[in-house]
N, C-alpha and C positions, 0 to 999 in steps of 0.2 A: 464424633471423631471419625475421620477417614484415614485409612491406612493403605498405602501402596507398597507392595513388596517386590523385591528382586528386579528392580528396574535398572537399566544401564544408562549412565550419564553420557554426555557428549564426549567426555575424555576417557571413557571406558570403565569407570568404576561401577560396581553393582551395589545398589543401596535400597533401603526401605525408608519411606517417608510417611510421617504422620501429620495430619492437618487438623488443627483445632482453632476455633475462633478466627477463621479466615487466614490464619498464618501457618507456616511450616513450624510445627512444634517440636519435631524430633527427626533426626536422620541417623540411621545406623547402617552397618554393613553386614548384618546377620543374615543367614539363609532362613528366612521366615516366609511362609506361604499364606499367612493370614491376611484378611482384607482383600484388596484387589491384587491378584497375582499378575505381575507385569513381566514375568519371565519371557525373554526373547524380545522385549519392547524397550524403547528408549524413553527416558523422562527428560523433558526439555522445558525451559521457561516458555511461557505463552508468547506468541508472536505479536508484533506491534506493526501496524500499518499507518504510514503517514500520508496516505493518498487514497481516500475512499469517497466515492460518490453515492450518497444515500438518497438523494432526490427529494426527500421530504424537508420542508413543505413544498408543495406545488406539483410534483410529478409522482404522486403515489401510485400511479399505474405502472411505473418502472420499478420502484423500490420504496420501502419505508424504513425508518430507523429500526423498527422491530425486525422486519424481514432481512435487512442488511446485517443486523447484529446476529441473527440466527445463522446466516451464511458465514459470517466471520468466525463464530465459535466452531462451526463445522469444519472450517479451514485451519483451526488451531490458533486463531487470533483472540487475545484477551484485551486488546486495545486497538481502536480504529480512529481515524481522524477524518471527520466529515467535511468535504469540500464545500465551498460557499456558493457555487452556482446553482442555487435553489430558486424558487419563486414564491414569495419574495426572496431576493438575494440576502445572504447572511452578512449584511453590512451594518447592522445595528445590534446593540446589546439585546434587544427584545428577541430577535430571530435566533441568535446563537444560544440564548438561554432556553428557547423553545426546543431546539435540537438537543441541548444538554439534558433537559428534563426528560425528553422522550427516551434518550439512551439509558438514563437511570431507571426509568419505568420498565424498560425492556429487560434489563437484568442479565444479558448474555455476554456483554463485553463492555469495557470502558469506552464511552463515545465522547471524543473531544472535538468540538466544532473548530473549524478553521474559518477565520474571518476574511471577508473580502478586503482587498487593498484599496479599491476605489468604489465609490458609490455606484450601485447598479452594475458593477463590472464594466463601466463605460469608459474607464481610463481618463477621466477628466478631473475629478476631485477625489481627494482622499476620503475613505469611509471613516466611520467613528472608531478609529483604532484604539484610542485610550479608553473609551466607554466599553468596548468589547473586552479589553484586557482587564478592566476593573469589575466586570460582571461576574456572576456566579460560575460562569463557564471558564473564567480565567484564561481567555484566549492568548496564546503566545505565537501562533503561526498564522500568517496572513498570505492569501493567495488569490489572484484572479483566475485561477486555473480554468482552462478552456479558452482564456483570452490572455494575451501577453500584456504586461504593463509596458507598452511600447514608448511612451513619452519619457525621455531620459531624466528630465527635471522632476517629474512626478515620482519616478523610481528613486531618485536620490532622496527626495523629501520623505518617502516611505521608509527608506533605510535609516535615515536620521531619526525619524519618529520612534520606530520600534527599538532602536538602540537604547533609548532611555529606560526601557524595562526589560532589556535582554530578549526582545522578541526576534522574530525571524520572518523574512520575506521569502516565500517559495515561488519561484518564477517559472512560468510556462514559456520556455524560451523559443519564441517563434515570431520573427519579424512579419507583421501582417501585410506589409506591402510586397513581400517576396513570396507570399503564399496565397495570393488571390485566386480563388476557385481551385486550389490545389486538392488533389484527390488521392495521391499515393506518392511514394518516393520517386524523385526525379532521377532517371537513369535509362538504361537500355530497355528495360521492360515497359516503363511508362511510355517511351517513344513508340514501341512496337504495338502496344494495345490501344494507344490513343487517349490516355488519361492525362490530365494536366499534372505535371510533376511538381514535387515538393522538395526544393533543393536543400541539401545539407547546410549550406551557408545561411539559410534563414534561421536555423537553430544556433549555429556557431557564432554568428554575428552578435546575437543578443547575449549569449553566454560570455563572450569576450567583453562587451560593453559593461555588463553588470558586475563582472569580476573587477573591473577597474573602478567602478562606482563603489563597490563594497570596500575595496582597498582605500579609496579616497575618504570615505566616511568612517571607516573602522567599524563596520557593522556586519552582522551575520547575514549570509546569503545561502539559500538552498536552491539547487537546480533540479526541477522536476524532470522525470522520465527522459534522461539522456539517451540519445539513439545513435549518435554518429561517432566515428573514430576521431574526427576533428574536435568534437566536443570533449572527448576524453583527454586529448592532448592539452586543451586549454585549461581544463580542471587540474590536470597534473601540474602544469606550469604555475597555476595559482597557489596550489598547496606547497610547492617548493619554495615559494616566496612568503609563506606564512599568512596568506590572505584567508579570512574566515569564510571559506566556502565548503559546502557539503553537497552531495549529489546522490540521486537515486536512479535505479534502473528497474524497469518492470519485468516480470517473468516472461511475458510474451515477446519482448524484445531480446531476451536471451536465447530464444528457441526458434522463433518464426522469421521468415525472410520474405522479401517483396515478390518472389516468384509465385507465391501462393495467390497473388492477386490476378494472375493470368486468366483465371476462370470467372472473374468478375463476381465472386461470391462476397456480398457485403459483410459477411461474418469477419472478414479480414480487414475491413475498413476501420482504421483507428487513427487517433490524433495524439501524438505524432505518429507518422506512418511506419509500417514495417520497413526495414532497411535491407542492406545487402548482407551476404555472408561475411564479408570483410568487416563490416560494422559489428555484426553479432560477435565475432571473435574478439574484436577490440573491447566490447562491453564485458564480455566474460573475463578477459584478462584484467581489466580495470576493476571489476568487482573482486576478483581473487586477490589482487595486490593492495586493495584498499583505496585506490584512486576514487572509485565510486564507493560511497560509504554504506549504502543500504539498498535493500530491495523494497519496492513499494508497488502495490497491486494496480493502482489507477482503475480499480473496480468501477466500471461504467455501464450500469444496467440500462437496457432499453426494451420496451415492449416489442412483441413480434412484428407488429405492423411497421415499426420504424427500422427493422432490419430485413425483413422478408419482402424486399422490393428491389427495384433496379438500383445499380450501384450509385448513380448520381443522386438519387433521392434519399439514400440510406443514411442513418445517423452514424457518427463516428463513435466507436467504443466497444469494449469487451468486458464481460464480467471476469473476475479473477480471484476473489477471496478464497474460494474452495479448492482451487487448483494450484495456488501459488507455491506452497511448500513443495509439492511433488514436482512441479516444473523446475524449481531450483535444484532439487535433488538430481533430477535427470540431466540438467545442463551443467551443473557445477560439481556435484559429489560423484556421480557415476563417470564423469570425465576426468576425475582426480585433480581438478583445478582447485578445489576447496575441501577442507575437512569439516566434520560436524561442528567443532568449536567455532570455526570460521562462519558457518551458516548461522549459528545462533548469534554471533556478533553482528551479522549483517541484517538479520530478520527480527531481532529482539532487542539485544543490548544497546546497539548503536542508535537505532531509531528512537528508543526511549530516552536516551541521553540527549539527542538533538532536540527533541520536543520538550524535555523536562518532565516526562511522565514518571514521577517518583516511585509509584508502586509497580512499575512494569520493567521488564528486561533485567530482573535481578538474578544474581547467582543463586543456586540452590543452597540455601543456608537457614539455620534455625532463626526464626523471627522475621523472615522475609514474607511478603504477601504471597498467598498460595495461588499464583497464576501459572498454571502448568499444563502440559499436554503429554500424552503417552502416544508413542508412534511405533508401528511395526515396520522397521526399515526393510525387511525382506519380502514383505507382501506387495502385491501390485493390484491396481484397480482400473477399471475402464470407465472413463468419463461418459456419463449419460446426461444430456441436457435436461431430460424430463425428471431426473432425480436430484437436480440441484436444489438447494434450499432458497437460493435467491428468488425473488419474485420474477426476475427476467432470466432468460435462458440463452443469451447471446454469447456463448463460449466458443472460441475457435478450436478447442480441444475435444469436441464431441467425437466419441468413438476411439480416441487415443488411449492406449494403455500407459499408465504412469506408475512410477514406483512410490513406495512409502504410504502407508495407510494410517491416518490418524484414528485412534480408537477411543480415546478418552481425553476430555478437556475439563479443567477446573478453573473457574473464574472467581477470584476473591474467596477462595475456599469452598465454593459451591460447585458440584459436578454439573456441567452443562451438556456433556456428550458422553455417552456410554455405548460401547460396542458400535461405534461409528454412527450412532443415531443421536440427534439432538433431544435433550430432555425438556419437556414442557415445564417451565418455571411456575412457581406458585402465583407470581404476580401476573402470569399470563394465562391462567386457567380460563378456558372458554374462547380464547383467541386462536385464530387459524394460523398455524406455524408455517403455512405455505403461501 
């Protein structure tokens, strides 16, 4: 039995929680200091990420399911969703089952594979959607993320297919013909420094098309990593009409802008690109009012040789699992745009609902699965890339001081983080956690 005492909930109550048999067995409001004394800390449901790149199989030099799960638990995540752009691509039942089993073996967070929409991510033929849905991984989210499903007929067919089992297509909204050789946001800065621009309309045109397709088919659509004010307006329009569309924003698009690219540091090279301050404010307001439903990390690890090079040759992507909560606190809580209950809705409850993760995002209640985190909201920490748990270190926040320190995490009733350090699980004895 694990007991957590004197913890503050998101809505301000002081409670003590007991955990037995992987579940919350008791909640009281007594002043009791036995067990883990959480005085001054908040107790929150574990976070849920619908957009994680774990790279395994095929690019284990960047990340593995184990190392990504460790980074996830360090960041307060008790469930993550592994994107399909692996090698081989997760476009068959066999590959998604492999990723699922690796996640179970790791034991640090729930790992839910996302299946590819098209075979090989080539955008020509639908992948084995039904077989992946019927596999032990029970895949319900499908995405060619990293590539847009640009063929409108293929996108329609995918939406029609997944509707039969209440599945979800998560679209990387990027018209490939409008982004040939694009390197950064198209605007004043791209013109000045001579990098090929990435126009906002490339994102917005696909969002508009897919909203109309989802409405026509009556299926669910999820827009990955929205970055533009125009995209926000389209999603708001769709929701006003009752179209089944949800959307996500990344922490880095809530905080960073395209002016950081002026020094040509590839750490800021990301797909979709960093946008303008106007876009950042539109994204923050949309997250605050619920137009954008959730925060997703788009955790994209790369080995140093793929980022420590000239801009044109560098890979797109940033790691984000371990900094996500703090960045959202900085951009949304400290700016008074959102409350703590709002943050939990956007980073735990709603993503779990969208994905159908029954054991995640649950309210603190007796009988609920014990997927929890403890957070010191008054503490600050400095991001150090050499101290990240991820196998890759390509964080844009290196050296930045961020608010809110995660001190303890409990996944399925088992403590995985204590005093901000990941605990080696029995199933991983002898394995290198770094």
